[in-house]
C-alpha positions, -999 to +999 in steps of 0.1 A: -204+196+122-207+169+150-181+163+173-156+137+167-162+099+180-139+070+179-134+047+149-129+007+157-109-012+135-131-046+137-108-066+112-093-072+079-089-096+052-067-102+024-058-124-005-023-138-001+001-116-023+014-129-053+044-120-076+032-105-109+026-130-140+019-158-113-013-171-095-035-141-103-020-129-137-057-134-153-075-121-125-074-083-123-083-057-101-121-063-099-115-100-096-090-095-066-114-066-048-144-094-051-128-119-035-115-097-008-148-080+000-166-111-001-142-128+023-148-099+050-182-102+043-181-141+050-162-135+081-182-108+097-218-121+086-228-091+064-245-108+038-274-086+025-260-057+051-261-020+039-233-002+051-224+035+051-198+031+024-169+009+009-140+027-004-113+007-028-085+019-047-060+004-076-030+026-089-028+004-118-063+001-136-081-002-165-106+022-174-135-002-180-127-007-141-151+024-137-157+028-104-139-003-084-154+005-053-192+003-062-184-028-087-165-049-061-193-040-032-222-050-061-209-084-060-193-088-024-226-099-009-235-062+009-266-048+000-266-033-032-277+000-013-239+004+000-225+033-017-189+026-030-160+053-039-124+048-056-095+065-043-060+063-055-024+083-035+000+056-050+013+035-022-007+049+004-041+040-012-056+018+011-047+035+041-063+069+029-092+048+020-095+036+055-090+073+065-119+083+043-140+058+056-130+065+097-135+105+090-170+099+078-179+077+107-160+100+134-180+128+122-215+109+126-222+108+086-219+069+088-220+042+110-199+014+095-177+012+060-147-008+043-114+009+031-095-012+011-077-015-022-063-040-049-034-039-071-020-055-106+009-056-123-001-086-141-032-071-161-018-039-168-038-013-192-017-015-226-027+011-252-014+022-286+002+054-293-018+084-304-018+080-342-030+046-341-058+055-315-070+083-336-072+066-368-091+038-351-115+066-338-120+076-375-128+045-388-153+040-356-171+073-372-167+066-405-199+058-421-190+041-450-166+011-459-144+032-481-142+061-456-130+032-428-105+023-448-092+057-456-086+064-424-055+036-420-038+051-454-002+056-450-004+033-419+029+023-406+041-009-391+055+013-364+021+024-351+014-009-336+043-004-311+023-006-275+027+020-248+030+006-211+021+021-179+050+045-168+071+034-142+089+068-135+079+100-118+066+123-145+088+148-133+121+133-129+120+106-153+137+086-127+120+056-111+112+050-076+142+024-071+166+052-088+151+080-063+158+056-036+195+048-044+201+083-042+188+083-007+206+055+003+241+072-012+227+104+007+223+089+042+251+062+030+232+034+039+251+000+031+243-027+010+247-054+038+224-035+063+200-037+036+198-071+029+202-077+069+168-063+070+152-079+040+165-112+055+150-104+088+115-094+072+112-123+052+122-145+086+095-127+108+068-130+086+076-172+081+076-172+119+040-152+122+029-177+097+039-207+115+025-195+146-011-191+133-012-151+131-023-149+098-055-174+102-083-149+105-063-121+079-056-141+051-084-157+027-070-180+001-071-178-033-064-193-067-053-223-046-028-200-026-027-195+012+005-180+016+024-147+000+043-163-027+069-141-026+084-152+009+115-169+013+116-185+048+150-200+038+167-169+026+204-160+035+228-131+035+251-155+016+224-158-012+216-121-012+251-111-014+253-130-050+230-104-061+237-075-084+225-040-083+190-033-095+190+002-102+226+017-104+243-009-125+268+015-140+287+033-113+294+002-092+282+021-058+246+007-062+230-011-032+198-015-041+190-054-054+161-073-062+158-088-027+161-055-009+137-041-027+098-049-027+093-071-061+058-063-082+031-080-068-006-086-072-032-086-044-059-070-026-065-063+013-097-045+027-105-035+065-140-031+080-145-004+104-173+010+126-185+034+154-188+017+187-225+016+188-225-004+152-201-029+167-221-031+197-252-034+180-237-064+156-219-086+179-181-071+172-154-068+195-132-039+182-095-050+179-084-015+183-093+023+173-078+043+142-067+075+167-052+102+138-036+098+106-015+127+084-002+132+052+028+152+038+045+157+010+082+165+001+100+185-028+118+157-044+121+176-076+146+202-059+167+176-039+149+159-014+144+122-010+111+111-032+104+087-001+110+107+031+076+122+035+069+100+067+097+118+085+079+148+078+041+136+088+049+115+118+064+143+142+036+167+127+010+140+139+026+135+170+027+172+183-010+170+184-008+141+209+022+152+230+037+121+220+073+111+214+084+088+187+092+065+215+057+063+228+047+033+207+046-004+214+053-016+178+060+006+144+044-010+113+070+007+087+060-002+049+091-014+033+090-002-006+131-008-002+151-019+028+170+015+021+138+036+025+132+023+064+170+026+071+166+062+061+139+074+078+151+061+108+185+077+105+167+112+099+148+108+128+182+100+146+197+131+128+201+163+147+211+181+117+176+166+095+153+173+128+165+208+134+170+221+101+143+199+081+117+193+106+124+224+127+123+203+159+145+213+187+160+178+193+164+146+171+129+123+173+152+096+187+159+058+179+135+032+178+139-003+192+142-025+160+128-054+175+095-036+175+097-026+139+073-048+115+072-078+143+053-101+116+073-090+087+064-068+063+063-058+025+098-070+014+083-106+021+047-100+014+052-080-017+037-046-026+004-045-044+007-009-041-031+003-030-032-026-008-002-026+014-021+002+033-051-018+041-026-051+052-008-029+078-036-015+093-056-053+099-016-064+105-013-039+135-046-039+148-041-075+153-008-076+168-025-048+195-052-074+202-027-102+205-004-080+229-037-073+250-035-033+244-010-007+232-002+021+206+010+013+170+024+038+145+017+032+106+040+048+083+041+047+045+057+064+021+045+069-019+055+079-054+054+114-054+069+121-026+045+118-002+041+099+032+009+086+047+011+078+087-014+070+112-020+060+151-036+027+158-045+022+199-061-005+219 
């Protein structure tokens, strides 16, 4: 196997993220992916060029989307000789697609590639029950009109009831929000602290827009230029009026529509390359993808569903002899404000770090000013498979703006998993 070589992050593009059933309600994953890849092609002058691979992903997708990565690449302006692949790991999907491309570059299999993802909760696949599907298939197979009609003998209107994509964990029957409520109770995360985190995310994102931080990162689409989830005028007083969104019975529910990410449509992608390819094509790397790690927790038997990043990070740090404090910024995906706060509290907990992570001492405290400096998912929204690419592009851009440094990326996912990475400049 060839030796590992540096993997450069040349830049990323995303379309503005939009609340479900608004600007992108009729676009779908392919349309959003094509616009995003096309904008990346335009920005880096990649028209007609053959890249090593395009890896895209989507969590909620139609079977008709087929190979989303390949189909989007074919409509992006890249050479049709560019291969494409579609991946999925829930909310970690596009970080995983970036890691997949990076690993191929690192070992010399390819010189350049794109990793990204898209998701829609507006254009969802809706299917009918097994019985009606059976009738439709039987009618399609039938040779005569009589046999086609016979396939619907005994048909009942109840069979027309559609089945929507599942929003609960198959093994527990609980939604991600329900699981995060359990975590918030376990770690004693208050409603006030969650609301404060959410307000801060909106204000930081608004400030970043105002100073032009996103000028090179966002491609307008459908008349939208900014994330339409963003509420720069939100306040603790407004958030305090909202009722719990998940635990509505016990009187102890703390997760609301404001301190949880809304259902969102959007897409994002990142261009990666070897140093040699970057130089030969006249591109300056923003930063480098140093390493990555994936972990899982046993959420079925009591561990917090969204706590896997707490496990993945120390495993990755150990390889590099780093501490949790050896970073200039931290991009922690805000699936819920409570998830971020649980993660931070766990890393500060001597009991958790010793007994769950096998460490001699707590990982310690992170300076909150270094966490999500330009806002994150609570303010941008969270198209499941697009968030990882958004975070990587944002972190790399911040490192360039700072003139160097090291960033920690952390994303929790459904299924009790976490994907984390180190980015350096």
